[in-house]
KERO-85351 format. One line per 8 residues: number of its first residue (from 1); their letters; for each residue x, y, z of C-alpha. Coordinates in nm, 2 decimals, m for minus. Layout:
% residues N
NUM	a	X,Y,Z  ...
END
This chain:
% residues 358
1	mdaifhee	0.58,10.26,0.82  0.56,9.94,1.04  0.92,9.85,0.94  1.06,10.17,1.10  1.19,10.12,1.45  1.04,10.36,1.69  1.03,10.36,2.07  0.78,10.56,2.28
9	qegslcaq	0.90,10.75,2.58  0.97,10.56,2.90  1.06,10.77,3.20  1.35,11.00,3.11  1.52,10.75,2.88  1.49,10.97,2.58  1.87,10.94,2.50  1.83,10.57,2.48
17	hclnallq	1.53,10.60,2.25  1.71,10.86,2.03  2.01,10.63,1.98  1.80,10.32,1.90  1.60,10.52,1.65  1.91,10.65,1.49  2.06,10.30,1.45  1.71,10.15,1.38
25	gqyfsavd	1.74,9.87,1.64  1.74,9.80,2.01  2.12,9.84,2.04  2.15,10.04,2.37  1.99,10.01,2.71  2.00,10.24,3.01  2.26,10.01,3.17  2.49,10.03,2.86
33	ladiarql	2.47,10.41,2.86  2.52,10.43,3.23  2.85,10.23,3.19  2.97,10.47,2.92  2.88,10.76,3.15  3.09,10.61,3.43  3.38,10.56,3.20  3.36,10.93,3.10
41	deserlrm	3.34,11.03,3.47  3.65,10.83,3.55  3.84,10.99,3.26  3.75,11.33,3.38  3.84,11.25,3.74  4.19,11.14,3.63  4.25,11.46,3.43  4.14,11.67,3.73
49	aeagtqsi	4.36,11.47,3.96  4.67,11.56,3.75  4.65,11.90,3.91  4.65,11.74,4.26  4.38,11.57,4.46  4.39,11.84,4.72  4.32,12.12,4.48  4.00,12.32,4.51
57	eyqrfirq	3.89,12.23,4.16  3.93,11.86,4.22  3.74,11.87,4.55  3.46,12.07,4.38  3.45,11.82,4.10  3.41,11.53,4.34  3.13,11.70,4.54  2.91,11.80,4.25
65	gssnfdds	2.87,11.44,4.12  2.85,11.32,3.76  2.76,11.56,3.48  2.71,11.28,3.23  2.41,11.10,3.38  2.17,11.11,3.68  1.92,10.88,3.85  1.63,11.01,3.63
73	gffsiqvi	1.78,10.85,3.32  1.93,11.17,3.16  2.26,11.13,2.96  2.48,11.40,2.83  2.58,11.47,2.47  2.93,11.33,2.56  2.76,10.99,2.64  2.57,10.99,2.31
81	dkaiqvwg	2.88,11.09,2.11  3.08,10.82,2.28  2.81,10.56,2.21  2.78,10.62,1.84  3.17,10.62,1.79  3.14,10.24,1.82  2.96,10.25,1.48  3.20,10.49,1.32
89	lnlvqfns	2.97,10.79,1.36  3.04,11.14,1.50  2.85,11.45,1.59  2.90,11.80,1.45  2.72,12.10,1.59  2.47,12.24,1.33  2.54,12.61,1.39  2.93,12.58,1.40
97	qdpiarea	3.17,12.70,1.14  3.27,12.35,1.05  3.25,12.29,0.67  3.01,12.00,0.73  2.78,12.23,0.92  2.79,12.49,0.65  2.69,12.23,0.39  2.41,12.11,0.61
105	rqnpvdkn	2.27,12.46,0.66  2.27,12.52,0.28  2.12,12.19,0.19  2.01,11.98,0.49  1.87,11.69,0.28  2.22,11.59,0.18  2.29,11.46,0.53  2.17,11.13,0.68
113	ayicnfrd	2.05,11.22,1.03  2.03,11.49,1.30  2.01,11.46,1.68  1.82,11.74,1.86  1.82,11.84,2.23  1.61,12.07,2.44  1.57,12.08,2.82  1.72,11.73,2.87
121	hwfcirki	1.51,11.58,2.59  1.68,11.40,2.29  1.53,11.29,1.97  1.64,11.19,1.62  1.56,11.30,1.27  1.67,11.05,1.01  1.66,10.97,0.64  1.52,10.62,0.58
129	gkqwfnln	1.52,10.51,0.21  1.48,10.85,0.04  1.24,11.00,0.29  1.29,11.19,0.62  1.12,11.09,0.95  1.09,11.26,1.28  1.15,10.97,1.53  1.07,11.17,1.85
137	slltgpel	0.99,10.93,2.13  0.72,11.17,2.25  0.52,11.08,1.94  0.30,10.78,1.90  0.49,10.68,1.58  0.73,10.80,1.31  0.63,11.13,1.15  0.70,11.17,0.77
145	isdtylsl	0.88,11.49,0.68  0.90,11.62,0.32  1.24,11.74,0.19  1.09,12.09,0.16  0.97,12.10,0.52  1.30,11.96,0.67  1.48,12.29,0.64  1.19,12.48,0.79
153	fltqlqqe	1.16,12.23,1.07  1.53,12.26,1.16  1.50,12.64,1.16  1.19,12.62,1.38  1.37,12.40,1.63  1.66,12.64,1.65  1.43,12.93,1.72  1.27,12.73,2.00
161	gysifivt	1.61,12.68,2.16  1.70,12.33,2.05  2.06,12.23,2.00  2.11,12.04,1.67  2.39,11.80,1.59  2.47,11.65,1.25  2.54,11.28,1.24  2.84,11.21,1.02
169	grlpecea	2.95,10.87,0.89  2.77,10.58,0.73  2.47,10.46,0.92  2.42,10.08,0.96  2.19,9.91,0.71  1.84,9.83,0.82  1.54,9.66,0.68  1.33,9.98,0.67
177	ddllnlap	1.58,10.13,0.42  1.53,9.84,0.17  1.15,9.85,0.20  1.11,10.22,0.17  1.35,10.23,m0.13  1.11,9.99,m0.31  0.78,10.15,m0.18  0.80,10.50,m0.03
185	avqlikpr	0.58,10.56,0.27  0.25,10.75,0.25  0.12,10.90,0.58  m0.24,11.03,0.58  m0.27,11.09,0.95  0.01,11.25,1.15  0.11,11.09,1.48  0.01,11.26,1.80
193	linenqsi	0.20,11.33,2.12  0.16,11.03,2.35  m0.02,11.22,2.62  m0.28,11.34,2.36  m0.42,10.99,2.35  m0.56,11.04,2.70  m0.72,11.37,2.63  m0.67,11.65,2.38
201	skseaqtd	m0.78,11.91,2.63  m0.54,11.77,2.89  m0.25,11.78,2.65  m0.32,12.14,2.57  m0.29,12.23,2.94  0.02,12.02,2.99  0.23,12.10,2.68  0.45,12.41,2.65
209	dpelqral	0.46,12.39,2.27  0.28,12.70,2.13  0.28,12.56,1.78  0.09,12.26,1.89  m0.17,12.47,2.07  m0.21,12.69,1.76  m0.25,12.39,1.54  m0.52,12.24,1.76
217	mesrcene	m0.71,12.58,1.77  m0.70,12.61,1.39  m0.82,12.25,1.36  m1.12,12.33,1.58  m1.20,12.65,1.39  m1.19,12.46,1.06  m1.43,12.20,1.21  m1.67,12.47,1.33
225	kddkmlqr	m1.65,12.64,0.98  m1.73,12.31,0.81  m2.03,12.26,1.04  m2.16,12.60,0.96  m2.11,12.55,0.58  m2.30,12.21,0.61  m2.59,12.37,0.79  m2.61,12.65,0.53
233	alqmsleg	m2.60,12.39,0.25  m2.89,12.20,0.41  m3.09,12.52,0.46  m3.03,12.62,0.09  m3.13,12.27,m0.02  m3.46,12.29,0.18  m3.53,12.63,0.04  m3.48,12.50,m0.31
241	yvieddnp	m3.72,12.21,m0.24  m3.99,12.45,m0.13  m3.95,12.68,m0.44  m3.98,12.38,m0.67  m4.30,12.27,m0.50  m4.47,12.60,m0.48  m4.33,12.73,m0.81  m4.41,13.10,m0.73
249	ppgpsqdk	m4.40,13.35,m1.02  m4.08,13.55,m1.04  m4.09,13.92,m0.95  m4.03,14.17,m0.67  m4.38,14.10,m0.53  m4.30,13.73,m0.47  m4.25,13.77,m0.10  m4.57,13.96,m0.06
257	vqapskev	m4.77,13.69,m0.24  m4.61,13.41,m0.04  m4.65,13.58,0.30  m5.03,13.55,0.34  m5.03,13.20,0.20  m4.86,13.08,0.51  m5.16,13.17,0.72  m5.42,12.99,0.50
265	kaptqeel	m5.52,12.65,0.63  m5.65,12.38,0.40  m6.04,12.36,0.43  m6.21,12.05,0.52  m6.43,11.86,0.27  m6.75,12.00,0.44  m6.62,12.35,0.41  m6.53,12.29,0.05
273	rqkrlafl	m6.88,12.16,m0.03  m7.04,12.46,0.14  m6.83,12.70,m0.06  m6.92,12.52,m0.39  m7.29,12.55,m0.30  m7.26,12.92,m0.22  m7.07,12.98,m0.54  m7.33,12.79,m0.75
281	qrldqtak	m7.61,12.98,m0.58  m7.45,13.31,m0.67  m7.42,13.20,m1.03  m7.79,13.09,m1.03  m7.90,13.43,m0.89  m7.70,13.61,m1.14  m7.85,13.41,m1.43  m8.20,13.48,m1.31
289	gteeegrt	m8.14,13.85,m1.28  m8.01,13.85,m1.64  m8.32,13.68,m1.77  m8.55,13.92,m1.60  m8.37,14.22,m1.74  m8.38,14.07,m2.09  m8.76,14.02,m2.07  m8.83,14.38,m1.95
297	teptdpks	m8.60,14.55,m2.19  m8.73,14.60,m2.55  m8.50,14.49,m2.83  m8.34,14.77,m3.03  m8.20,14.56,m3.31  m8.43,14.57,m3.62  m8.34,14.22,m3.72  m8.45,14.08,m3.38
305	tategvsq	m8.77,14.28,m3.41  m8.85,14.14,m3.76  m8.78,13.79,m3.63  m9.03,13.83,m3.35  m9.30,13.93,m3.60  m9.27,13.61,m3.81  m9.49,13.33,m3.70  m9.34,12.98,m3.69
313	pegvsqpe	m9.52,12.70,m3.86  m9.71,12.45,m3.65  m9.51,12.15,m3.54  m9.19,12.34,m3.55  m9.09,12.44,m3.21  m8.87,12.74,m3.14  m8.53,12.62,m3.01  m8.51,12.69,m2.64
321	esqgspqe	m8.21,12.76,m2.44  m8.14,12.56,m2.14  m8.47,12.48,m1.97  m8.33,12.28,m1.69  m8.41,12.37,m1.33  m8.14,12.53,m1.10  m8.13,12.20,m0.90  m8.05,12.00,m1.21
329	eqmekesk	m7.78,12.24,m1.32  m7.64,12.22,m0.97  m7.64,11.84,m0.97  m7.47,11.84,m1.32  m7.20,12.08,m1.20  m7.14,11.88,m0.89  m7.11,11.56,m1.10  m6.86,11.73,m1.32
337	eedipede	m6.66,11.86,m1.03  m6.65,11.51,m0.88  m6.41,11.42,m1.16  m6.18,11.70,m1.07  m5.88,11.57,m0.85  m5.88,11.67,m0.49  m5.57,11.88,m0.53  m5.74,12.09,m0.80
345	mlkqaiam	m6.05,12.12,m0.59  m5.84,12.24,m0.30  m5.67,12.50,m0.51  m6.00,12.63,m0.64  m6.14,12.65,m0.29  m5.84,12.84,m0.16  m5.87,13.08,m0.46  m6.24,13.13,m0.39
353	smegqg	m6.17,13.19,m0.02  m5.91,13.45,m0.12  m6.15,13.62,m0.35  m6.41,13.62,m0.08  m6.16,13.78,0.17  m6.08,14.04,m0.10
END
């Protein structure tokens, strides 16, 4: 792409930039084109003078000034056509009935170059190597155009009011042709309009191109859509992380189970110790109540009655069930619970607190 000759817009010298892009070199200056314009003006004046210098047409022609160039740097199609005749090139209007124009409309990629004009602005579309490029001086660089898009691009320009001319003849050889024949260009980022470099918002206000405004709007919408999709993906990722940590049982009541758990706060170690003591005391009271009921209730099983009537020999003690005191049992349970990890103890405490609330 660096080998392609491209000039950015300076003033109103778009005709100069267009010709140099077509020929792929700095062949013309504003002074050269102004000289060609004066030659054309003189030729037109001589033709008008043939009818008499005193005629109304001749006097009107002299008063209106040149139609081939002005002080702003604009040059007419006649100046451009005259300039490229030096290189054996000519222009044919794209929408004419000329056989060359018919062929171009049917298959535009078979031609070598096109010159386009709209509202005093000129730019060139040219084939370099085997690829097409938009060499508009309002762009920051050459724009690669595919063969498929070339026909659509020319049709779009016509609909927007552009005049298109086919360049006939053999273009001069250039270095870019040789390089791109060996290694075709690849363009990942399209060039912008030169005034877009200052500010995209400013370019939207200044440009009259509706296609450019629509493209910028679509680009912003795509960026906003990508941002929303990214936020959604992050949210789903976080939700997946919570599910893996909590590992709630599947089922329709899952939301109901998880809802109250959000309000439960992790108890402190002191609260956990108090809950353990209260739980052990309840167990101890339950055990005592069971023993008292067993003593007051007479056995109904005949085997147990027969056993009670048999005396045990001396020296042989009846096996006793746990004779330890409640304090010793509590200490033993606490010593066992100390081996339980803190996470397990926390879960047990939460479960007991939930049971107590129930």
